Steps between C-alpha positions, in 0.01 A plus 500: 500500500363750250630852539188707434694826504722369218187402312371859531840638390494269197154620396597867530822446306307340212299818438769759578859547393623513860768276645373234740732620777360854477146367512579271795658785698184709461239232577344567838224372725195732493415678825136405451479121460173529308704638208689172463816318601753687285507851355714655230519883504472640148627846599853420386369432147314832471804697388611239246155440349377860543169379646328526835581210736130408524479466119818292492365270771172457311682422171727246672203343675323439168810351336589279797140378543496393133836320541379320812190372323691391191775328706249345742669656805168613648537211745792669681434871443133546577456868418690800364373847582613858444453731798638857517810432291571160654468171318368254760514121487283269708636147537251213510490392867391150403810463280720611790332255738538213253868588453561505877324166552701339215826630649400380848420152365835492319719631785319356802653605832768704319234737359609859548863417573752668276863439429681834513765556230703720732356447849526803724604475863216576741567561870203469737555651844243347734382652829832638632386508863666724756654247738482743794121532471213257522413294192146583380245411228643761258818296476299190407304689231807626315668158534199329338492759217875459450463121493225523237709735283799267537295202376348694208835633374664159543219338298548760225867403468679785678800460732343576837665553839287535812658658806387607843726791596524552875663842477743677731513325837728752667256790534215291637713322759665828596159653574387192694811501724 
C-alpha cells in the first residue's frame, strides 16, 4: 500500500537539502483538518535560510507544486498550501479509496492483518469479578471489551494472553464467615 507520508517526505527532500529522516520526524497531522492531511513546520528552516517561516513555506509550496505537475503526481497529492509557516499537503481522497479497494481485493479476508516482526506480548485481564459479591452487568461489559481487544490484537499478529483474575479469596471469605 502506498505510504503517502513517505511521498510527502520525498517531495520536500527534492526541494530542500534536508535529510529524509529529519523531514519525516517533523511531519505532523494538522490540528485543523481543512488545512490538509500532513503538515511540515518551516520554523526549523528559518535560522538556516534567514527567512521568515511563512516565506519559506510559500517558496517550498511553489517549488513542490511545479514538481508535482511536471512529475504527474497530482493524482496522489491533491493540493499543497502554505499557512502560517506550515507547508500543508492534502492527499487525494479518491486515490486513497482506490488504493484501499485494490488492497482489499488482493488480500480478501486477511485485509488489515499484519505480521509483526517482533510481536509484543499483550495481556488482557477480563472482568476480574469479586467472588464474594454478586456478579453484575459491569463484569459482562468489561469481559466483552476484553474479548474484542483480544481478537483485534491476535488478528494484528501479537502474542495475546487473556486471563480472568479472581483475586485474593482469603479476605472475602474471612469477611463472610
